[in-house]
C-alpha positions as CSV (number, residue, x, y, z in Angstrom):
1,X,0.2,-15.6,9.0
2,X,-2.1,-13.5,10.9
3,X,-5.5,-11.8,10.1
4,X,-6.8,-8.8,11.1
5,X,-10.0,-7.0,10.4
6,X,-10.2,-4.3,7.7
7,X,-10.7,-0.8,9.7
8,X,-14.0,-1.2,11.4
9,X,-15.5,-4.0,8.7
10,X,-16.1,-8.0,9.3
11,X,-13.2,-8.2,6.1
12,X,-10.5,-10.6,6.9
13,X,-7.0,-9.7,5.8
14,X,-3.4,-10.9,6.1
15,X,-1.5,-8.7,8.2
16,X,0.8,-8.1,5.3
17,X,-0.5,-7.2,2.0
18,X,1.2,-8.5,-1.3
19,X,1.8,-5.3,-3.0
20,X,1.8,-6.0,-7.0
21,X,3.4,-3.0,-8.5
22,X,6.8,-4.8,-9.3
23,X,5.1,-6.9,-11.9
24,X,5.4,-6.3,-15.1
25,X,7.7,-4.3,-17.4
26,X,8.2,-0.6,-17.9
27,X,10.9,0.3,-14.7
28,X,14.7,-1.0,-14.0
29,X,13.1,-2.6,-10.7
30,X,9.8,-4.3,-12.1
31,X,10.4,-8.4,-12.1
32,X,9.4,-8.3,-16.4
33,X,9.4,-12.4,-16.2
34,X,5.4,-12.7,-16.0
35,X,5.9,-16.5,-14.8
36,X,8.6,-15.4,-11.9
37,X,5.7,-12.9,-11.0
38,X,3.0,-15.7,-10.7
39,X,5.6,-17.9,-8.9
40,X,5.8,-15.0,-6.4
41,X,2.5,-14.4,-5.6
42,X,1.7,-18.3,-5.4
43,X,4.5,-18.4,-2.8
44,X,3.1,-15.3,-0.9
45,X,-0.5,-17.2,-0.8
46,X,1.0,-20.1,0.2
47,X,2.7,-18.2,2.9
48,X,-1.2,-17.4,4.1
49,X,-1.3,-13.7,2.1
50,X,-5.0,-13.3,0.9
51,X,-4.7,-9.6,0.3
52,X,-3.4,-8.4,-3.0
53,X,-3.0,-4.9,-3.9
54,X,-2.7,-3.9,-7.6
55,X,-3.5,-0.5,-9.9
56,X,-5.3,-0.3,-13.3
57,X,-2.3,2.0,-14.2
58,X,0.9,-0.2,-13.3
59,X,2.7,-1.3,-16.1
60,X,-0.4,-0.2,-18.2
61,X,-2.8,-2.8,-16.8
62,X,-0.2,-6.0,-17.2
63,X,0.1,-6.2,-13.2
64,X,-3.7,-6.7,-13.0
65,X,-3.2,-9.4,-16.1
66,X,-0.7,-11.0,-13.7
67,X,-2.4,-11.1,-10.6
68,X,-5.5,-12.3,-12.3
69,X,-3.8,-15.5,-14.2
70,X,-1.7,-16.2,-10.4
71,X,-5.4,-16.2,-8.7
72,X,-7.5,-18.4,-11.3
73,X,-6.5,-21.2,-9.5
74,X,-6.9,-20.2,-5.9
75,X,-10.0,-20.3,-4.2
76,X,-11.5,-16.5,-4.7
77,X,-13.8,-16.3,-1.8
78,X,-11.0,-16.4,0.8
79,X,-8.9,-13.6,-1.2
80,X,-8.9,-9.9,-0.8
81,X,-8.4,-8.4,-4.7
82,X,-7.8,-4.5,-4.7
83,X,-7.1,-2.3,-7.2
84,X,-7.0,1.5,-7.6
85,X,-8.2,4.2,-10.2
86,X,-7.3,7.8,-10.7
87,X,-4.2,8.5,-12.7
88,X,-4.0,8.7,-17.1
89,X,-5.1,5.3,-18.8
90,X,-5.2,7.2,-22.2
91,X,-4.5,10.7,-24.1
92,X,-7.4,12.6,-24.3
93,X,-10.8,13.6,-22.5
94,X,-11.8,11.5,-19.9
95,X,-8.4,9.4,-19.6
96,X,-8.0,10.1,-16.0
97,X,-9.8,11.7,-12.9
98,X,-12.8,10.5,-10.6
99,X,-15.9,11.0,-12.8
100,X,-18.6,8.6,-12.9
101,X,-17.7,7.8,-16.3
102,X,-13.9,7.1,-15.8
103,X,-14.3,5.5,-12.5
104,X,-17.3,2.7,-13.6
105,X,-15.2,2.6,-17.2
106,X,-12.2,1.6,-15.5
107,X,-13.9,-0.6,-12.9
108,X,-15.2,-2.8,-15.8
109,X,-11.6,-2.6,-17.2
110,X,-10.2,-3.7,-14.2
111,X,-12.7,-6.7,-13.7
112,X,-11.6,-7.9,-17.1
113,X,-7.9,-8.0,-16.6
114,X,-8.0,-9.8,-13.4
115,X,-10.5,-12.2,-14.6
116,X,-12.9,-11.7,-11.7
117,X,-16.8,-11.1,-11.1
118,X,-16.1,-8.5,-8.3
119,X,-13.4,-6.2,-6.5
120,X,-12.6,-7.0,-3.2
121,X,-11.8,-3.1,-2.1
122,X,-11.6,-0.8,-5.1
123,X,-9.7,2.5,-4.0
124,X,-9.5,5.8,-5.5
125,X,-5.6,6.5,-5.9
126,X,-6.0,10.3,-5.4
127,X,-8.5,13.1,-4.3
128,X,-9.6,14.9,-7.7
129,X,-10.1,18.3,-7.1
130,X,-12.1,18.9,-10.9
131,X,-14.7,16.8,-10.0
132,X,-17.6,16.9,-7.4
133,X,-16.6,14.6,-4.5
134,X,-20.7,13.3,-4.8
135,X,-20.2,12.4,-8.2
136,X,-17.4,10.2,-7.2
137,X,-19.1,8.7,-4.4
138,X,-22.3,8.2,-6.6
139,X,-20.3,6.2,-8.8
140,X,-18.6,4.1,-6.2
141,X,-21.8,3.3,-4.6
142,X,-23.4,2.3,-7.9
143,X,-20.4,0.2,-8.4
144,X,-21.0,-1.9,-4.7
145,X,-25.0,-1.7,-5.4
146,X,-24.4,-3.4,-9.0
147,X,-22.3,-6.0,-7.0
148,X,-19.3,-5.6,-8.9
149,X,-17.2,-3.8,-5.7
150,X,-17.6,-5.1,-1.9
151,X,-15.8,-2.3,-0.6
152,X,-14.3,1.3,-1.4
153,X,-11.2,3.3,-0.2
154,X,-8.5,5.4,-0.8
155,X,-5.0,6.6,-1.0
156,X,-2.5,9.7,-0.3
157,X,-4.6,13.0,0.3
158,X,-4.7,15.3,2.5
159,X,-6.8,15.0,6.2
160,X,-9.1,17.8,4.9
161,X,-9.5,15.6,1.8
162,X,-10.3,12.6,3.3
163,X,-12.8,13.8,6.0
164,X,-14.5,15.7,3.4
165,X,-15.5,12.2,1.6
166,X,-16.1,10.7,4.6
167,X,-18.6,13.1,5.9
168,X,-20.0,13.3,2.3
169,X,-20.9,10.1,2.4
170,X,-22.3,10.0,5.9
171,X,-24.5,13.0,5.0
172,X,-26.1,11.6,1.3
173,X,-26.2,7.9,2.5
174,X,-23.4,7.1,-0.1
175,X,-21.1,3.7,0.4
176,X,-18.0,4.7,3.0
177,X,-14.6,4.5,2.5
178,X,-13.3,1.2,4.8
179,X,-9.7,2.1,4.2
180,X,-6.4,4.3,3.1
181,X,-3.1,3.8,2.0
182,X,-0.8,6.7,3.0
183,X,2.9,6.3,2.5
184,X,4.1,5.3,5.8
185,X,7.1,3.8,7.6
186,X,9.6,4.7,10.6
187,X,11.0,7.5,8.8
188,X,8.4,8.5,6.6
189,X,5.8,9.6,9.3
190,X,4.7,12.9,8.1
191,X,1.0,11.2,8.0
192,X,0.9,11.1,11.6
193,X,0.6,14.9,11.1
194,X,-2.0,14.3,8.5
195,X,-4.3,11.7,7.5
196,X,-3.7,8.9,10.4
197,X,-5.4,10.7,13.5
198,X,-8.5,11.3,11.0
199,X,-8.1,7.2,10.0
200,X,-8.1,6.6,13.7
201,X,-11.2,8.8,14.6
202,X,-12.9,7.6,11.7
203,X,-12.4,3.5,12.4
204,X,-10.7,3.4,8.9
205,X,-8.4,0.5,8.0
206,X,-4.7,2.0,7.1
207,X,-2.8,0.1,4.5
208,X,0.7,1.7,4.7
209,X,2.4,2.1,1.0
210,X,6.5,1.5,1.1
211,X,7.0,0.3,4.3
212,X,10.6,-0.1,3.9
213,X,11.0,3.0,2.5
214,X,11.9,2.1,-0.8
215,X,14.4,0.0,0.3
216,X,16.3,2.2,2.6
217,X,15.0,0.3,5.8
218,X,16.2,-2.9,4.4
219,X,19.7,-1.8,5.9
220,X,21.0,-2.6,2.9
221,X,22.7,1.1,2.7
222,X,25.7,2.6,4.5
223,X,25.8,6.2,5.7
224,X,29.6,6.2,5.2
225,X,29.2,3.8,2.2
226,X,29.0,3.9,-1.5
227,X,25.5,3.1,-3.0
228,X,25.7,-0.4,-4.2
229,X,24.8,-0.7,-8.0
230,X,21.8,-2.2,-8.7
231,X,19.7,-1.1,-6.1
232,X,17.0,1.8,-5.9
233,X,18.8,4.2,-4.7
234,X,21.5,3.9,-7.3
235,X,18.4,4.4,-10.1
236,X,16.3,7.2,-8.5
237,X,15.7,9.7,-6.2
238,X,13.0,8.1,-4.0
239,X,15.3,5.9,-2.0
240,X,18.4,8.3,-1.9
241,X,16.2,11.3,-0.5
242,X,16.0,9.1,2.5
243,X,20.2,9.6,3.3
244,X,19.3,12.5,6.0
245,X,21.0,12.4,9.1
246,X,17.8,12.1,11.2
247,X,17.1,8.6,9.0
248,X,20.2,7.4,9.3
249,X,19.6,7.6,13.3
250,X,16.3,5.6,13.0
251,X,18.3,3.0,10.7
252,X,20.8,2.9,13.5
253,X,18.2,1.8,15.8
254,X,16.5,-0.6,13.7
255,X,19.5,-2.4,13.1
256,X,20.5,-2.4,16.5
257,X,17.1,-4.0,17.7
258,X,17.8,-6.2,14.9
259,X,20.6,-7.3,15.7
260,X,19.6,-7.6,19.4
261,X,16.9,-10.1,18.6
262,X,19.1,-11.9,15.7
263,X,16.5,-11.2,13.2
264,X,16.9,-8.6,9.5
265,X,16.2,-5.1,9.7
266,X,14.1,-5.1,7.5
267,X,11.5,-7.4,10.0
268,X,12.2,-5.2,12.5
269,X,11.1,-2.0,10.2
270,X,7.6,-4.2,9.4
271,X,7.3,-5.5,13.2
272,X,7.5,-1.4,13.8
273,X,4.6,-0.5,11.6
274,X,2.9,-3.8,12.9
275,X,2.5,-2.2,16.5
276,X,1.0,0.8,15.4
277,X,-2.5,0.7,16.8
278,X,-4.0,2.4,13.4
279,X,-1.9,-0.3,10.8
280,X,-4.1,-3.1,9.7
281,X,-1.5,-4.3,6.6
282,X,1.8,-2.8,5.2
283,X,1.9,-3.6,1.5
284,X,5.2,-5.2,1.1
285,X,6.8,-5.5,-2.4
286,X,9.3,-8.1,-2.9
287,X,11.3,-8.7,-6.2
288,X,12.5,-12.2,-5.1
289,X,11.7,-14.7,-2.7
290,X,14.5,-14.0,-0.5
291,X,12.1,-11.0,0.2
292,X,9.3,-11.9,0.4
293,X,10.3,-14.8,3.0
294,X,12.1,-12.4,5.1
295,X,9.0,-10.4,4.9
296,X,6.8,-13.2,6.2
297,X,9.1,-13.6,9.2
298,X,8.3,-10.0,10.7
299,X,4.6,-11.0,11.3
300,X,6.6,-13.3,14.0
301,X,8.7,-10.4,15.3
302,X,7.5,-8.9,18.6
303,X,8.9,-5.5,19.6
304,X,8.5,-4.2,23.3
305,X,7.2,-0.5,23.7
306,X,10.5,0.3,24.5
307,X,12.1,-0.9,21.5
308,X,9.2,0.8,19.6
309,X,10.0,4.1,21.1
310,X,13.7,3.6,20.4
311,X,12.9,3.6,16.5
312,X,10.7,6.4,16.7
313,X,12.6,8.7,19.1
314,X,14.8,9.9,16.3
315,X,12.2,11.3,13.9
316,X,9.6,14.1,14.5
317,X,6.2,13.9,12.4
318,X,5.8,16.8,10.0
319,X,3.3,17.8,7.5
320,X,3.8,18.3,4.8
321,X,7.2,16.5,4.5
322,X,9.9,18.2,3.2
323,X,10.3,17.2,-0.5
324,X,6.8,15.2,-0.6
325,X,4.5,15.9,-3.4
326,X,0.9,16.9,-1.1
């Protein structure tokens, strides 16, 4: 495993981040088996991954509990545990958003579920248009001052929203965001026309989610074939929406490079992201040991500048992307 500094910080993270949304119950694509989930986390840690990302809402908090159980026997000072806050956690008032109350309440509940004394990276899951940014930043800064949060990050918002948060933090002396989680992969490149230039200009680390476009870039789908049963594209639109002429062209280039190098298509898709200068650590979401081992191997795949360009060439970054919720 290779390691890098997260953004402009001194924090060392593995080049791959283990996404923990798969752990728990509630959706067909989740693992469900708690012991199997813990075994998979242990295998990732043994493979050199030290960066784990979850959220307070994943499986109603069960994901955080599973992560906490899995890391209980590991060295806490080597791990970077990240979680998130924003979405609904209960019905009624103060159950969502980025108010001071919700942020601080949810931080302590996440600490309890994770079984830790502090959260390494506490991220706002979305931008809250109904709460003053000063209130959100003040609450996050309070958690850092209290020692229960080490760094703060953000996820999935417009460049205007993110720069407003950054500039307010700088002007008012609040804790600054050190990372951004955007949807980003070889076919979902809309963030190149949105938040990624701001991240590059502000030395903010980028931790992309959905690096395989919901499995589309794994190579399991055929433009001329039926959607395989049991795959994500068979169950929902998230992956199936990638079935466009432009995206099939990108996938074809990925597969060609993979064949030339003798590696998997998924490994080339991850390697392409790792070659992007702004990217620190893509968030992988394996469901099996085979998926995990394949992803770990991507760190050793090297792409030439020509190969990177071949993969990028069929796609034109647009903001907002067609069909995407901004």
